[in-house]
N, C-alpha and C positions, 0 to 999 in steps of 0.2 A: 519967249520964255519955253512956249513947248519943240521947241526947234533945238535947243538945248537939251530939253528934259528926252526926248525921242534920242537923239544921241546918246545921254547917256546911260536910257534900258538897254541900247544896244551892246554896252561896252562889257561884257557878258565875261568875267575871273574866273579862272574857275585853279584851286590849289591840286599840287599833281595828287590828293589824296581822292578830291574829286574826279581829277583824270581816272587815274588807275580804278577808280569804281564804274564808270562807267566803260571801260574798257576790256575790266574782268581780270583784271593780274594786280601785281603787290608796287605800292609806292616806292619798294627800293626799283623796280623795273622800267618804274618809270624815271624818276631819278635820273638811271641806267640810258634812255634814249633820251633824254631831253640832253641831258651829257652828250649824247652822241654816243656810248659804247656800247651800243649791242649790234653786233656784226650783222649787218645788210637789212640795216633800217635805218634809214636817213631824221636826224636829229629834227624833236618835235621843237616848232619854236615853240621858248619863252619869253617871258620880263622877269628882269633881278630884279629887286628891291631888295639890297643889302641881300643877305644868306636865303631868302624867300624866293623862289623862284614861282611864278601863276603863269593862266596858260589862257591866251580866249577861246572862246566857246568856237568860233568864227573860223578862229585859226588849228584848233585841233579838229574839225571836220572837214576843213583843205586839209592837211595834213595824211588824215585819214584816207582822203578823195585819190587823193596823190599816191599814197602807199597801196592803196588798189588795183591802179595803172597799170607802178611799177611792176605787181605780181602779176598781170594781168600780160602783160607785154616781155616777161620771163628777165625782167632787170631785176628783180629781188629775188632772190633765194633763199629756201630753207637753208639755215644753217646746219651742215655734217658732226652728226655729235663725234667728238673728239679729235677732228679734223684738224686744232689748232695740239693735242699734246704729242710731243716727243714719244715715238720709243726709246 
């Protein structure tokens, strides 16, 4: 059974509130990022359990790494304030 226990201990799920604390932003912002509603930011992969969303710690770490690489490659730019507003 140690093999199963090792697998389960690596299966670390985070709530959106946990992710928000780790990334120093609001839970609402994380919810938008999971839903793909943050411009210039790829969606954070999450598991849905009914209305509840959970993020694997490993997936979050991989997402952060890809996001860092995207910034250094010039693929993800900072949003321009007011760019979406019409005059």
